[in-house]
C-alpha positions in Angstrom: -84.0 -128.5 -13.4 -82.8 -131.8 -12.3 -79.2 -131.1 -13.4 -78.8 -127.8 -12.0 -79.2 -129.2 -8.3 -76.9 -132.1 -9.2 -74.9 -133.0 -5.9 -77.1 -131.7 -3.2 -77.7 -133.1 -0.1 -80.5 -136.0 -0.9 -82.4 -134.8 1.9 -84.2 -131.6 0.3 -84.8 -133.2 -2.9 -88.3 -134.0 -2.0 -88.6 -130.6 -0.5 -87.4 -129.2 -3.3 -89.6 -130.3 -6.1 -92.4 -129.9 -3.8 -91.6 -126.6 -4.1 -91.6 -126.4 -8.3 -94.4 -128.1 -8.5 -96.3 -126.1 -6.4 -95.0 -122.7 -8.8 -96.2 -124.8 -11.7 -99.6 -125.7 -10.3 -100.2 -121.7 -9.1 -99.3 -121.4 -13.3 -102.0 -123.8 -14.0 -104.7 -122.1 -11.7 -103.7 -118.6 -13.3 -103.9 -120.3 -16.9 -107.7 -122.0 -15.6 -109.2 -118.8 -13.9 -108.1 -116.4 -16.6 -109.6 -119.0 -19.2 -112.5 -120.7 -17.8 -113.8 -118.2 -15.1 -112.7 -114.6 -15.7 -113.1 -115.1 -19.5 -115.4 -112.9 -21.2 -118.7 -114.4 -22.8 -120.3 -113.2 -25.9 -123.9 -113.5 -26.7 -124.5 -113.9 -30.1 -127.5 -114.9 -32.3 -127.1 -117.7 -34.9 -126.5 -116.5 -38.5 -128.7 -113.3 -37.6 -126.2 -111.7 -35.6 -123.3 -111.5 -38.4 -124.9 -108.9 -40.9 -121.9 -108.9 -43.1 -121.2 -112.9 -43.3 -121.6 -115.8 -46.0 -124.5 -117.9 -45.4 -124.4 -116.9 -41.7 -120.6 -118.9 -41.5 -118.7 -117.7 -38.0 -116.0 -115.7 -39.0 -114.3 -113.0 -37.7 -114.5 -109.8 -40.6 -111.2 -108.3 -41.8 -110.4 -104.7 -40.5 -112.1 -102.1 -42.1 -109.6 -98.7 -42.8 -110.4 -95.8 -40.7 -112.6 -94.2 -43.8 -114.8 -97.1 -43.7 -115.8 -96.8 -40.2 -116.0 -93.4 -40.1 -118.9 -94.1 -43.0 -120.2 -96.6 -40.6 -120.1 -94.5 -38.0 -122.0 -91.3 -40.3 -124.6 -94.0 -41.6 -125.9 -94.9 -37.5 -125.9 -90.9 -37.0 -128.2 -90.3 -39.9 -131.8 -90.1 -39.2 -132.5 -92.2 -41.9 -134.9 -95.3 -42.1 -132.2 -97.6 -42.8 -130.1 -96.6 -39.4 -131.0 -100.2 -38.0 -129.2 -102.1 -40.9 -126.3 -99.5 -40.4 -126.0 -100.2 -37.1 -126.3 -104.2 -38.1 -123.4 -103.3 -40.4 -121.3 -101.8 -37.4 -121.9 -104.7 -35.1 -120.6 -107.1 -37.4 -117.6 -104.8 -38.1 -117.2 -104.5 -34.6 -116.3 -108.3 -33.8 -112.8 -107.2 -35.3 -110.5 -105.9 -32.3 -108.7 -103.9 -34.7 -112.4 -102.0 -36.0 -113.1 -101.5 -32.3 -110.1 -99.4 -31.5 -110.4 -97.5 -34.2 -113.9 -96.9 -33.7 -113.7 -95.9 -30.2 -110.7 -93.8 -31.2 -113.2 -91.6 -34.1 -114.7 -88.5 -32.3 -118.6 -89.1 -31.2 -118.5 -92.8 -31.7 -119.5 -93.8 -28.1 -122.0 -90.9 -27.5 -123.5 -91.6 -30.8 -124.2 -95.5 -29.4 -125.1 -94.0 -26.2 -127.9 -91.7 -27.8 -129.3 -95.0 -29.5 -128.6 -97.2 -26.7 -131.0 -94.5 -24.9 -133.8 -94.5 -27.3 -137.2 -95.0 -27.5 -137.5 -97.0 -30.0 -137.0 -100.8 -29.5 -135.4 -102.3 -32.0 -132.6 -99.6 -32.6 -131.8 -99.9 -28.5 -131.5 -103.8 -28.7 -129.4 -103.1 -32.0 -127.7 -100.4 -30.0 -127.0 -102.6 -27.1 -125.2 -105.5 -29.1 -122.7 -103.0 -30.6 -121.7 -102.1 -26.7 -121.7 -105.7 -26.3 -119.3 -106.3 -28.9 -117.2 -103.6 -27.6 -117.2 -105.1 -24.2 -115.5 -108.8 -25.3 -112.4 -106.6 -26.3 -109.3 -107.5 -24.5 -108.0 -104.0 -25.0 -108.4 -101.9 -21.9 -108.6 -98.9 -24.0 -112.0 -100.1 -25.3 -113.4 -101.2 -22.2 -112.7 -97.8 -21.1 -114.2 -96.1 -23.5 -117.3 -97.3 -22.8 -117.6 -95.6 -19.1 -119.9 -93.1 -19.9 -122.4 -95.8 -20.5 -122.2 -98.3 -17.9 -125.1 -96.0 -15.3 -127.6 -96.6 -18.4 -126.5 -100.0 -18.6 -127.4 -100.6 -15.1 -130.3 -98.5 -15.4 -131.7 -100.7 -18.1 -131.1 -103.8 -15.8 -134.9 -103.5 -14.6 -136.4 -102.8 -17.9 -139.2 -104.9 -19.3 -137.5 -106.2 -21.7 -135.3 -109.9 -21.2 -132.9 -109.9 -24.1 -132.1 -106.3 -23.0 -131.6 -107.2 -19.6 -129.0 -109.8 -20.4 -127.4 -108.1 -22.8 -126.8 -105.5 -20.5 -125.7 -107.9 -17.7 -123.1 -109.8 -19.6 -122.0 -106.3 -21.5 -121.4 -105.0 -17.2 -119.8 -108.8 -16.4 -117.1 -108.0 -19.7 -116.4 -104.7 -19.0 -115.4 -105.4 -15.1 -113.2 -107.8 -15.8 -111.0 -105.5 -17.5 -110.8 -102.8 -16.0 -110.6 -101.1 -12.7 -111.7 -98.1 -13.8 -115.0 -99.4 -14.8 -115.3 -101.0 -11.4 -114.6 -98.0 -9.4 -117.5 -96.5 -11.3 -119.9 -99.1 -10.8 -119.4 -99.3 -7.2 -121.1 -95.8 -6.4 -123.8 -96.1 -9.3 -125.1 -98.9 -6.8 -124.2 -102.2 -9.3 -124.5 -104.2 -5.7 -127.9 -102.5 -5.0 -129.0 -103.5 -8.9 -127.7 -106.8 -8.8 -129.5 -108.1 -5.1 -132.7 -106.7 -7.1 -132.1 -108.4 -10.0 -131.2 -111.8 -8.6 -135.1 -112.1 -7.9 -135.8 -112.4 -11.5 -138.3 -115.5 -12.5 -135.8 -116.2 -15.4 -132.7 -118.0 -15.3 -131.3 -116.2 -18.0 -131.5 -113.2 -15.8 -130.0 -115.2 -13.0 -127.2 -116.9 -14.8 -126.1 -113.6 -15.9 -126.4 -111.6 -12.5 -124.2 -114.7 -11.3 -121.7 -114.0 -14.0 -121.3 -110.3 -13.1 -120.9 -110.8 -9.5 -118.6 -113.7 -9.6 -116.6 -111.1 -12.0 -116.3 -108.7 -9.5 -115.5 -111.2 -6.9 -112.6 -112.2 -8.5 -110.9 -108.5 -8.6 -107.7 -107.5 -6.4 -110.0 -104.8 -4.8 -113.1 -107.5 -4.0 -111.4 -108.0 0.0 -112.0 -104.6 1.1 -114.1 -102.6 -1.5 -116.8 -105.3 -3.2 -117.4 -108.3 -0.7 -118.3 -105.9 2.4 -120.9 -104.5 0.1 -122.2 -108.1 -0.9 -122.8 -108.7 2.3 -124.4 -106.3 3.4 -127.3 -106.4 0.8 -129.8 -109.5 0.3 -127.5 -111.3 -2.3 -126.3 -113.9 -0.2 -129.5 -115.1 1.3 -130.8 -115.3 -2.4 -127.1 -117.0 -3.7 -127.7 -119.9 -1.1 -131.0 -120.0 -2.3 -130.5 -120.5 -5.7 -127.1 -123.0 -5.1 -129.5 -125.3 -3.1 -132.3 -124.9 -5.3 -130.1 -125.5 -8.5 -132.1 -129.0 -9.8 -135.0 -127.3 -10.1 -134.0 -123.6 -10.6 -131.3 -123.9 -12.9 -127.8 -125.7 -13.0 -126.2 -122.5 -14.7 -127.7 -120.3 -12.4 -126.7 -122.5 -9.5 -122.7 -123.0 -10.2 -122.5 -119.4 -11.2 -123.7 -118.6 -7.4 -121.7 -121.6 -6.2 -118.5 -120.1 -7.4 -119.7 -116.5 -5.9 -120.0 -118.2 -2.9 -116.6 -119.8 -3.2 -114.8 -116.6 -3.6 -116.5 -114.7 -0.3 -115.6 -117.5 2.1 -111.8 -117.7 0.6 -111.2 -114.1 0.7 -113.1 -112.7 3.2 -112.0 -114.4 6.8 -115.5 -113.3 8.8 -118.4 -115.7 7.3 -120.7 -115.1 10.6 -123.4 -113.9 8.2 -122.9 -116.8 5.9 -123.2 -119.4 9.2 -125.7 -117.3 10.5 -128.1 -117.9 7.3 -127.6 -121.7 7.5 -124.9 -122.1 4.5 -123.5 -124.9 6.2 -127.1 -127.3 6.9 -127.5 -126.3 3.3 -124.9 -127.2 1.4 -124.6 -130.0 3.5 -128.2 -131.5 2.5 -127.6 -130.1 -1.4 -124.7 -132.4 -1.2 -127.1 -135.2 -0.3 -129.5 -134.3 -2.9 -126.9 -134.4 -5.5 -126.0 -138.0 -4.0 -129.5 -139.4 -4.5 -129.3 -138.5 -8.0 -126.5 -141.1 -8.4 -128.1 -144.2 -10.1 -127.7 -147.3 -7.4 -125.1 -149.7 -10.2 -123.0 -146.5 -10.0 -119.3 -147.4 -10.0 -117.6 -147.5 -6.2 -115.6 -144.8 -5.3 -115.5 -141.3 -7.0 -118.7 -141.8 -8.7 -118.2 -141.8 -12.6 -122.1 -141.5 -13.7 -121.3 -137.6 -14.0 -118.5 -138.6 -16.7 -121.3 -138.0 -19.2 -123.3 -135.7 -18.0 -121.3 -133.2 -16.5 -117.8 -133.8 -17.8 -116.3 -130.5 -16.0 -117.1 -132.0 -12.2 -114.6 -134.1 -12.5 -111.7 -131.5 -13.3 -113.2 -129.6 -10.5 -113.5 -132.0 -8.1 -109.8 -133.0 -8.7 -108.6 -129.6 -8.5 -110.4 -129.8 -4.7 -108.3 -133.0 -4.4 -104.9 -131.4 -5.4 -105.2 -128.3 -3.2 -106.7 -130.7 -0.1 -103.6 -133.0 -0.3 -100.7 -130.5 -1.4 -99.8 -129.3 2.0 -101.8 -131.9 4.2 -100.6 -134.8 5.2 -104.3 -135.8 6.6 -105.9 -135.4 3.8 -103.1 -138.0 2.3 -103.8 -140.6 4.1 -107.7 -139.7 4.5 -108.0 -140.6 0.3 -105.6 -143.3 0.9 -107.8 -144.9 4.3 -110.8 -144.3 2.1 -109.8 -146.6 -0.7 -110.1 -144.0 -3.1 -106.9 -144.4 -5.2 -108.9 -147.2 -7.5 -111.6 -144.4 -8.5 -108.8 -142.2 -8.7 -106.8 -144.4 -10.9 -109.7 -144.6 -13.6 -109.8 -140.8 -14.5 -106.1 -140.9 -15.3 -107.2 -141.1 -19.1 -110.3 -139.2 -18.7 -109.3 -136.4 -20.8 -105.8 -134.5 -21.1 -106.4 -132.2 -18.1 -107.3 -134.7 -16.2 -104.1 -136.7 -16.3 -102.4 -134.0 -15.6 -104.0 -133.6 -12.3 -104.4 -136.7 -11.4 -100.4 -137.3 -11.7 -100.3 -133.9 -10.0 -102.4 -135.6 -6.8 -100.5 -138.8 -6.8 -97.3 -136.9 -6.7 -98.5 -135.2 -3.5 -99.1 -138.6 -2.0 -95.7 -139.8 -3.1 -94.1 -136.9 -1.9 -95.3 -137.6 1.9 -92.7 -141.1 2.1 -92.4 -144.9 2.1 -95.4 -145.4 3.5 -97.9 -143.4 0.9 -95.4 -145.2 -2.0 -95.8 -147.9 -0.6 -100.0 -147.8 -0.9 -99.1 -146.4 -4.5 -97.3 -149.5 -5.5 -100.4 -152.0 -4.3 -102.4 -150.9 -7.2 -101.4 -151.6 -10.9 -99.8 -148.0 -10.9 -96.8 -148.8 -13.0 -98.8 -150.3 -15.3 -100.8 -147.5 -15.9 -97.9 -145.2 -16.0 -96.2 -146.7 -18.8 -98.7 -145.2 -21.7 -98.7 -142.0 -20.6 -95.3 -142.1 -20.9 -95.8 -142.2 -25.0 -98.0 -139.5 -24.8 -97.7 -136.2 -26.8 -98.5 -133.9 -24.1 -94.6 -132.7 -22.7 -96.7 -131.5 -19.3 -98.4 -135.2 -18.4 -94.9 -137.0 -19.5 -93.1 -134.6 -16.8 -95.5 -134.7 -14.0 -95.5 -138.8 -14.9 -91.3 -138.5 -14.4 -91.7 -136.6 -11.3 -94.0 -139.2 -9.8 -91.8 -141.9 -10.6 -88.8 -140.0 -9.5 -90.6 -140.4 -5.8 -91.6 -143.4 -6.0 -88.0 -145.0 -7.1 -86.7 -142.3 -4.0 -88.6 -143.9 -1.3 -89.0 -147.1 -2.9 -86.1 -148.2 -4.1 -87.4 -151.8 -5.6 -90.2 -150.2 -8.0 -87.3 -149.5 -10.2 -86.7 -153.2 -10.8 -90.2 -153.8 -11.3 -90.8 -150.8 -13.7 -87.7 -152.0 -15.7 -88.6 -155.4 -16.1 -91.8 -154.0 -17.3 -89.7 -152.4 -19.9 -90.0 -149.4 -18.4 -86.5 -148.4 -19.4 -87.5 -148.2 -23.3 -90.4 -145.6 -22.6 -87.9 -143.5 -20.7 -85.5 -143.7 -23.7 -87.5 -142.4 -26.0 -87.1 -139.4 -24.2 -83.9 -138.5 -23.8 -83.9 -136.0 -26.6 -86.8 -133.6 -25.8 -85.0 -131.0 -24.4 -87.9 -130.1 -21.5 -87.7 -133.7 -20.1 -84.1 -135.1 -21.3 -82.6 -134.4 -18.2 -85.4 -136.0 -15.8 -85.4 -138.9 -18.6 -81.5 -139.7 -18.0 -81.7 -139.2 -14.5 -84.4 -141.9 -14.1 -82.9 -144.1 -16.6 -79.4 -143.8 -14.5 -81.5 -145.6 -11.6 -83.2 -148.4 -13.7 -80.2 -149.6 -15.3 -78.3 -149.6 -12.1 -77.7 -153.9 -10.8 -80.4 -155.3 -8.7 -79.8 -155.4 -5.0 -78.2 -151.5 -5.2 -81.3 -149.7 -3.7 -78.8 -147.4 -2.2 -77.3 -146.5 -5.1 -80.8 -145.5 -6.7 -81.4 -143.5 -4.0 -77.8 -141.6 -4.1 -78.5 -141.2 -7.8 -82.0 -139.8 -7.4 -81.2 -137.4 -4.7 -77.6 -136.1 -6.7 -80.2 -135.2 -9.7 -82.2 -133.2 -7.7 
């Protein structure tokens, strides 16, 4: 916090701010990766997937007692004509994580499901696959590892004739590999990479998207650089991935996005990318970008093209992450953003969404910490006027990042403090004096804006000391 650094020399303040912001961004990136990219996915039919639900309502069932779970298992073990209905009830019950854990602890539970999954009766096989899929979605590692015996069969049925079963098997595998290193270590020698290389040649978009999901989960594993990426590069996967990414507008955007992420992980985590270069990745991806650009209407706004806000809002967030990474430690990219006059378009995104607000402010902080010249260029825009409403937001993260930006602006351009005061900025800061996580920064900035006119050195001294 600022108060803990009080009294240090001003020359270190910007660097310390940068380190702290990088730490916070690392946490943001980790949360983003866990919540959006390696999060598990669940395939359920509307209503029909919930045998015990009322009117198809999307609710999680209450946990069952051990006796009730045992009775469900006995129901699917009996060779009666009602076995499919029993499997449906089991699948509904397995949507509850507590019930999942009780089920896998029962002796013979996974063995019974595996037997039904390998049955010659297609309806029982599909219902058992749905039960296994529910188990794979568990956040408890022990549940995923209990499914180890069925992984070889999941791979086998990827080459089957049922599109629905293939899709279920793919997403079940994708859920299992992200949870357990033991599952990944079992699947690699079982040949998951060659099987995926075969599946990627499927004509069905649903299968292609599922392959991309499994592969992206594998490529994010901690052991991927040494154990997984070399296998992928030795297969036919890179060639097909590149083709699918570049034909995304025709073959399906969902699969194209999945495989774009796969290529991203390979390039980021593998030093030798000669193979991708030999496959023509650079001209192919350049051509794709030009193709995407050609889809933008002629009357689109200048700068960062915003017609995508309505059609593909996730692209805005991804572009902002990219801008943040490029400008974080590189003065060249900061200068490029300013020279290309992208600030007006960037400022338009300030109110696009909660995450976009934080990310835009982070990019602006990256620029401002580079020094006086960059801050002056920022202040040529109506930046202070746009920051004032952000200080009233209920989101402490956005407000905190806004305070960080003001700190840098006042540090490098003390005259900005007086301008901020004239616009009523001190009132916006006063409301955060009682907010625990913001009060130190708000009080430090208030001390600056209350300085008498014509005392820039005092401004700098106050801010430097507060760092």
